[in-house]
C-alpha positions as CSV (number, residue, x, y, z in Angstrom):
1,M,-23.8,-34.8,-51.1
2,K,-25.1,-35.4,-47.6
3,A,-24.2,-31.8,-46.6
4,F,-26.1,-30.5,-49.7
5,K,-29.2,-32.4,-48.8
6,F,-29.1,-31.3,-45.2
7,N,-28.6,-27.6,-46.1
8,T,-31.5,-27.8,-48.5
9,L,-33.7,-29.4,-45.9
10,V,-32.9,-26.6,-43.4
11,L,-33.7,-23.9,-46.0
12,L,-37.1,-25.5,-46.8
13,L,-37.9,-26.0,-43.1
14,S,-37.0,-22.5,-42.3
15,L,-39.2,-21.1,-45.1
16,S,-42.1,-23.3,-44.1
17,L,-42.0,-21.8,-40.6
18,G,-41.8,-18.2,-41.9
19,G,-38.1,-18.0,-41.5
20,A,-38.4,-18.5,-37.7
21,L,-35.9,-21.4,-37.7
22,S,-32.2,-20.4,-37.9
23,F,-29.6,-22.6,-39.6
24,A,-27.8,-23.0,-36.2
25,E,-31.1,-24.1,-34.6
26,A,-31.7,-26.6,-37.3
27,K,-28.2,-28.0,-36.8
28,K,-28.9,-28.4,-33.1
29,I,-32.1,-30.4,-34.0
30,K,-30.0,-32.6,-36.2
31,S,-27.4,-33.1,-33.5
32,D,-30.2,-34.0,-31.0
33,D,-31.7,-36.5,-33.4
34,A,-28.3,-38.1,-34.0
35,S,-27.8,-38.4,-30.2
36,T,-31.2,-40.0,-29.8
37,S,-30.5,-42.3,-32.6
38,S,-27.2,-43.3,-31.0
39,K,-28.9,-44.0,-27.7
40,N,-31.5,-46.1,-29.4
41,S,-28.8,-48.0,-31.1
42,D,-27.0,-48.6,-27.9
43,S,-30.2,-49.8,-26.3
44,A,-30.8,-52.1,-29.2
45,D,-27.3,-53.6,-28.7
46,E,-28.3,-54.6,-25.2
47,G,-31.1,-56.8,-26.5
48,I,-31.9,-58.5,-29.8
49,S,-31.5,-56.4,-32.9
50,S,-34.4,-56.0,-35.3
51,E,-32.9,-58.3,-38.0
52,N,-32.4,-61.1,-35.4
53,A,-35.8,-60.7,-33.8
54,V,-38.2,-63.6,-33.8
55,G,-41.2,-63.0,-36.2
56,K,-44.4,-64.9,-37.1
57,R,-42.5,-67.0,-39.5
58,D,-40.4,-68.4,-36.6
59,I,-43.5,-69.3,-34.5
60,R,-45.1,-72.7,-34.7
61,P,-48.6,-72.6,-36.2
62,D,-50.0,-74.5,-33.2
63,A,-48.2,-72.3,-30.6
64,P,-50.3,-71.4,-27.6
65,T,-50.9,-67.7,-26.8
66,E,-50.6,-68.6,-23.1
67,Y,-48.9,-71.5,-21.5
68,V,-48.8,-72.5,-17.8
69,V,-45.6,-74.2,-16.8
70,V,-46.1,-77.6,-15.2
71,K,-43.8,-79.7,-13.0
72,G,-41.6,-81.9,-15.3
73,D,-41.4,-79.3,-18.0
74,T,-38.0,-78.3,-19.4
75,L,-36.9,-75.1,-21.0
76,W,-36.2,-76.9,-24.2
77,G,-39.6,-78.5,-24.2
78,I,-41.4,-75.2,-23.7
79,A,-39.3,-73.6,-26.4
80,K,-40.4,-76.3,-28.8
81,K,-44.1,-75.5,-28.1
82,F,-43.5,-71.9,-29.4
83,L,-40.6,-72.0,-31.8
84,K,-39.8,-73.9,-35.0
85,S,-36.2,-73.5,-34.0
86,P,-36.0,-73.9,-30.2
87,W,-32.4,-72.4,-30.0
88,K,-34.0,-69.0,-30.7
89,W,-35.4,-69.0,-27.2
90,H,-33.3,-66.0,-26.0
91,Q,-34.5,-64.0,-29.0
92,L,-38.1,-64.7,-28.1
93,W,-37.4,-63.4,-24.6
94,N,-35.4,-60.5,-26.0
95,M,-32.5,-61.3,-23.7
96,N,-29.3,-59.3,-23.7
97,K,-25.9,-60.9,-23.1
98,K,-26.0,-60.3,-19.3
99,Q,-29.4,-62.0,-19.1
100,I,-28.2,-65.0,-21.1
101,K,-25.4,-65.5,-18.6
102,D,-27.8,-65.2,-15.6
103,P,-31.3,-66.0,-16.9
104,H,-34.4,-65.7,-14.9
105,W,-35.8,-68.9,-13.4
106,I,-39.1,-70.2,-14.5
107,Y,-41.3,-72.0,-12.0
108,P,-44.2,-74.5,-12.3
109,G,-47.5,-72.7,-12.1
110,E,-46.2,-69.5,-13.9
111,S,-48.1,-68.3,-16.9
112,L,-46.2,-67.4,-20.1
113,V,-47.8,-65.1,-22.7
114,L,-46.9,-64.9,-26.4
115,E,-47.4,-61.4,-27.9
116,F,-46.6,-59.6,-31.2
117,D,-45.7,-56.0,-31.5
118,G,-46.7,-53.6,-34.4
119,Y,-43.8,-54.8,-36.5
120,G,-44.8,-58.5,-36.2
121,R,-42.0,-59.3,-33.8
122,A,-42.8,-62.0,-31.3
123,H,-42.1,-61.7,-27.6
124,L,-42.7,-64.1,-24.7
125,R,-43.1,-62.8,-21.2
126,K,-44.4,-63.8,-17.8
127,S,-48.0,-62.7,-17.3
128,G,-47.5,-62.2,-13.5
129,K,-50.1,-64.8,-12.7
130,R,-49.2,-68.0,-10.9
131,Y,-51.6,-70.9,-10.7
132,K,-51.4,-72.5,-7.2
133,N,-53.1,-75.7,-6.3
134,F,-54.9,-75.6,-9.6
135,K,-55.8,-78.5,-11.9
136,G,-58.0,-77.9,-14.9
137,R,-58.4,-75.6,-17.9
138,L,-57.2,-72.1,-18.4
139,P,-59.9,-69.4,-18.1
140,A,-62.5,-69.3,-20.9
141,G,-61.7,-67.1,-23.9
142,R,-58.1,-68.2,-24.3
143,L,-56.9,-68.9,-27.8
144,S,-54.3,-71.4,-26.5
145,P,-54.7,-75.1,-26.2
146,H,-56.1,-76.3,-22.9
147,V,-53.5,-77.6,-20.4
148,R,-53.6,-79.3,-17.1
149,V,-51.5,-77.8,-14.3
150,D,-49.8,-79.7,-11.5
151,L,-49.4,-78.3,-8.0
152,T,-47.1,-75.3,-7.9
153,D,-43.6,-76.3,-7.0
154,D,-40.8,-74.0,-5.7
155,E,-38.1,-75.8,-7.8
156,A,-37.4,-74.0,-11.0
157,I,-37.6,-76.0,-14.2
158,P,-34.2,-77.1,-15.8
159,T,-33.1,-76.5,-19.4
160,I,-33.0,-80.2,-20.0
161,S,-34.0,-83.2,-17.9
162,P,-31.6,-83.8,-15.0
163,S,-32.3,-87.5,-15.2
164,E,-30.5,-87.6,-18.6
165,I,-27.4,-85.7,-17.6
166,G,-27.2,-85.8,-13.8
167,P,-24.2,-88.1,-13.4
168,F,-22.3,-86.0,-15.9
169,L,-22.7,-82.8,-13.9
170,S,-21.3,-84.0,-10.6
171,K,-18.4,-86.1,-11.7
172,P,-15.0,-85.3,-13.3
173,L,-15.2,-86.2,-17.0
174,V,-12.2,-85.0,-18.9
175,I,-8.7,-84.6,-17.7
176,N,-5.7,-83.6,-19.8
177,L,-2.3,-85.2,-19.5
178,G,-0.8,-82.5,-17.4
179,E,-3.6,-82.6,-14.8
180,M,-3.5,-86.4,-14.7
181,N,0.3,-86.5,-13.9
182,T,0.2,-83.8,-11.2
183,A,-3.1,-84.7,-9.4
184,P,-2.8,-86.0,-5.8
185,K,-2.2,-89.8,-5.7
186,I,-3.0,-92.6,-3.3
187,I,0.3,-94.1,-2.2
188,G,-0.8,-96.6,0.5
189,S,-3.4,-97.6,3.1
190,L,-3.7,-98.1,6.8
191,D,-4.0,-101.9,6.5
192,D,-1.8,-102.2,3.4
193,R,-4.7,-103.6,1.3
194,V,-4.4,-104.0,-2.4
195,I,-8.2,-103.5,-3.1
196,L,-9.7,-100.6,-1.2
197,G,-13.3,-99.7,-0.5
198,Q,-15.7,-97.8,1.7
199,G,-14.4,-97.1,5.3
200,D,-10.8,-97.7,4.4
201,T,-8.2,-95.1,5.3
202,V,-5.7,-94.2,2.6
203,Y,-2.7,-91.9,2.4
204,V,-2.5,-89.3,-0.3
205,Q,0.6,-87.5,-1.6
206,G,0.4,-84.0,-3.2
207,L,-2.9,-82.8,-1.8
208,P,-2.7,-79.0,-1.3
209,N,-3.7,-77.7,2.1
210,N,-6.4,-75.1,1.5
211,G,-7.7,-75.1,5.0
212,D,-10.9,-76.8,4.1
213,E,-10.9,-80.2,5.8
214,D,-14.7,-80.6,5.1
215,Q,-14.3,-80.7,1.3
216,I,-15.3,-83.8,-0.6
217,L,-12.7,-85.4,-2.8
218,Q,-13.5,-87.6,-5.9
219,I,-11.3,-90.6,-6.6
220,Y,-10.7,-91.5,-10.2
221,R,-8.4,-93.2,-12.7
222,P,-7.8,-92.3,-16.3
223,G,-10.1,-94.0,-18.8
224,R,-10.3,-93.9,-22.6
225,A,-8.5,-91.3,-24.6
226,L,-10.7,-88.9,-26.5
227,K,-9.2,-88.6,-30.0
228,L,-9.8,-86.5,-33.0
229,K,-8.9,-88.3,-36.2
230,G,-6.5,-86.3,-38.5
231,F,-3.3,-86.3,-40.4
232,N,0.3,-85.4,-39.7
233,E,2.6,-83.1,-41.8
234,D,3.4,-86.0,-44.1
235,G,-0.3,-86.7,-44.8
236,E,-0.4,-89.9,-42.8
237,P,-3.3,-90.7,-40.5
238,E,-2.6,-89.5,-37.0
239,D,-5.0,-89.1,-34.1
240,K,-4.8,-86.0,-31.8
241,I,-5.5,-86.7,-28.1
242,L,-7.8,-84.0,-26.7
243,G,-8.0,-85.5,-23.2
244,Y,-8.8,-88.5,-21.1
245,E,-12.1,-89.5,-19.7
246,A,-12.0,-89.9,-15.9
247,I,-13.5,-93.0,-14.4
248,H,-15.2,-92.0,-11.1
249,L,-14.4,-94.7,-8.5
250,G,-15.7,-93.1,-5.3
251,D,-15.5,-90.2,-2.9
252,A,-13.4,-89.4,0.2
253,K,-13.0,-86.9,3.0
254,I,-9.9,-85.6,4.8
255,R,-9.1,-87.1,8.2
256,K,-5.8,-85.4,8.9
257,Q,-3.7,-83.2,6.7
258,S,0.0,-82.5,6.8
259,E,2.4,-80.8,4.4
260,E,3.4,-84.0,2.5
261,I,1.0,-86.9,3.3
262,T,-2.7,-86.5,4.0
263,S,-4.8,-89.2,5.7
264,V,-8.1,-89.7,3.8
265,E,-11.2,-91.9,4.5
266,I,-13.1,-93.4,1.6
267,I,-16.8,-92.6,2.2
268,R,-18.2,-94.1,-1.0
269,A,-16.9,-96.6,-3.4
270,K,-18.5,-97.3,-6.8
271,Q,-15.6,-99.5,-8.0
272,E,-12.5,-101.1,-6.6
273,I,-10.0,-98.5,-5.5
274,M,-6.2,-99.1,-5.7
275,K,-2.9,-97.6,-5.0
276,G,-2.0,-95.1,-7.7
277,D,-5.5,-93.8,-8.2
278,R,-5.9,-90.0,-8.2
279,L,-8.0,-87.5,-6.3
280,I,-9.5,-84.1,-7.2
281,P,-11.9,-81.8,-5.3
282,A,-15.5,-82.4,-6.1
283,P,-16.7,-79.8,-8.6
284,K,-19.3,-77.2,-7.6
285,V,-22.9,-77.9,-8.6
286,I,-23.4,-76.8,-12.2
287,P,-26.5,-74.6,-12.7
288,M,-29.3,-76.1,-14.9
289,N,-30.8,-72.8,-16.1
290,Y,-28.6,-72.0,-19.1
291,V,-30.2,-70.6,-22.2
292,P,-30.6,-72.7,-25.4
293,R,-29.0,-70.7,-28.3
294,A,-26.8,-70.9,-31.3
295,P,-23.1,-70.2,-30.8
296,D,-22.0,-66.6,-31.4
297,Q,-19.2,-67.6,-33.8
298,P,-18.8,-70.4,-36.4
299,I,-18.1,-73.8,-34.9
300,Q,-16.6,-76.7,-36.7
301,A,-16.3,-79.9,-34.6
302,E,-17.3,-83.5,-34.8
303,I,-18.5,-86.3,-32.5
304,I,-15.5,-88.2,-31.1
305,A,-17.1,-90.6,-28.6
306,L,-20.4,-92.3,-27.9
307,P,-21.7,-94.2,-24.8
308,E,-19.5,-97.2,-24.1
309,G,-20.2,-100.3,-26.1
310,V,-22.3,-98.8,-28.9
311,A,-21.5,-98.0,-32.5
312,E,-24.5,-95.7,-33.0
313,T,-26.8,-93.6,-30.8
314,G,-29.8,-91.3,-30.9
315,R,-32.1,-89.0,-29.1
316,N,-31.6,-88.4,-25.3
317,N,-28.1,-89.9,-25.4
318,I,-24.9,-88.2,-24.5
319,V,-21.9,-87.7,-26.9
320,A,-18.5,-86.2,-26.6
321,I,-17.5,-83.6,-29.1
322,S,-14.1,-82.2,-30.3
323,A,-14.6,-78.5,-29.2
324,G,-14.7,-76.8,-25.9
325,A,-14.2,-73.4,-24.2
326,S,-11.1,-72.7,-26.3
327,S,-13.3,-72.8,-29.4
328,G,-16.0,-70.5,-27.9
329,L,-18.5,-73.2,-26.8
330,S,-20.6,-72.6,-23.7
331,T,-23.3,-74.5,-21.9
332,G,-26.6,-74.1,-23.7
333,H,-25.1,-73.9,-27.2
334,V,-27.1,-75.8,-29.8
335,L,-25.3,-77.5,-32.7
336,A,-26.7,-79.2,-35.8
337,I,-25.4,-82.7,-36.5
338,H,-24.5,-83.4,-40.1
339,R,-23.7,-86.8,-41.7
340,R,-20.7,-86.5,-44.0
341,G,-21.6,-87.2,-47.6
342,R,-19.9,-90.4,-49.1
343,V,-17.6,-90.2,-52.0
344,V,-18.9,-92.3,-55.0
345,K,-17.4,-93.2,-58.3
346,V,-19.5,-91.9,-61.3
347,E,-18.9,-93.3,-64.8
348,N,-18.3,-90.9,-67.7
349,D,-21.3,-91.3,-70.1
350,N,-19.0,-91.0,-73.1
351,N,-16.3,-93.3,-71.7
352,P,-17.7,-96.0,-69.3
353,E,-14.2,-97.0,-68.3
354,E,-13.5,-93.5,-67.0
355,K,-14.8,-92.9,-63.5
356,K,-14.8,-89.7,-61.5
357,A,-14.9,-89.4,-57.7
358,V,-17.9,-87.3,-56.6
359,K,-18.7,-86.3,-53.0
360,L,-22.3,-86.5,-52.0
361,P,-23.7,-83.5,-50.0
362,D,-23.7,-83.6,-46.2
363,E,-27.1,-84.1,-44.6
364,R,-28.4,-82.8,-41.3
365,V,-29.4,-85.7,-39.1
366,G,-30.1,-84.1,-35.7
367,L,-29.5,-81.5,-33.0
368,L,-27.6,-81.6,-29.7
369,M,-27.3,-79.2,-26.8
370,V,-24.0,-78.7,-25.0
371,F,-24.3,-79.0,-21.2
372,R,-20.7,-79.6,-19.9
373,V,-17.6,-77.8,-21.3
374,F,-13.9,-78.4,-20.8
375,D,-11.0,-76.8,-22.6
376,N,-10.9,-78.9,-25.8
377,V,-13.9,-81.3,-25.3
378,S,-17.5,-80.9,-24.5
379,Y,-20.5,-83.2,-23.8
380,G,-23.8,-82.7,-25.4
381,L,-27.2,-84.3,-25.2
382,V,-28.8,-85.4,-28.5
383,M,-32.1,-83.5,-28.5
384,G,-33.5,-85.0,-31.7
385,S,-32.3,-87.2,-34.6
386,E,-33.6,-88.3,-38.0
387,R,-30.9,-90.9,-38.3
388,Q,-28.6,-92.8,-35.9
389,I,-25.7,-90.6,-34.7
390,Q,-22.2,-91.9,-35.4
391,I,-18.6,-91.0,-34.5
392,G,-17.3,-88.6,-37.1
393,D,-20.6,-86.8,-37.7
394,R,-19.9,-83.1,-38.2
395,L,-21.2,-80.3,-35.9
396,L,-22.1,-76.9,-37.2
397,Q,-24.2,-73.9,-36.2
398,P,-27.9,-74.8,-36.6
């Protein structure tokens, strides 16, 4: 059928041009068109496809047409000024996968401009202007709300506030059973003390010699187990341990290293340190410019731990969740928090003694953003909540 339509089109086109277009030439035109279409398709794959593009329906009615970034802004906060769904930030910037992994930094004083193309698709871009040492209103004629701008700062804005998650970025958090049992261990001290602290020299067994005697080591001991509630093969309740939270006790540096025993000095102590505590190299600084976005694949997880000592939590608090890199999670992924619907007994109108179990629907109660990812566990910051967040709340794509 397609061949018939194409041959007919060639004949009509050739007649309209006085027979000047041969069938072979027409086939070449079709081939060139197909090639161009393929290139355009490949180009589209590098960015955001038309069906996933942000349109006017996605933009807040009070969104500014131009916004000047100020010191103290976060990427999430700016996204909320433009988008009804802030996790569509990468679509508003028309980012491809490479740009999502290595996004451009945004600095205080830079001007961001919201534009729409002829198809109604929204795009955000840097205007190229940067307001330095300026406090006041944007130039007259802008449609955007007036904003005040702090002094330009050379430090790029983070995705979310470092004050909320800073301690979770520089400390070991989750260690599996295998890592815990094989990590280097304190086996004694110079003065044979039971309780160790800053300035003490301790001896460590099992520390690999990587030639870097300037590296900082973190001292920890295993904390609470992170468990996912479930059932065994017999249908009986059984928790699955996903890892152990590590309690950060202090930091140390190498004094003298040998093949078996390494002499180490404790340079900072947050808590009492004892024989048997473990060491790991301090992690590298984790970048703060990840892109807020929905996961690329379906995610089903739940909240498995809250801050110590609380039964419920809310906005700007950190929770542990039962999914990690092995499930496809990455830093910047945004998940919707759902409260599980309760099961209630409903009476039969015709027979009051007969009751049927009915599950009420799940309800969305908040959003969180993932900022630290391990193999089977991640940590997220609650970005907003309509109800208090609890252990067992489900996590799905937003």
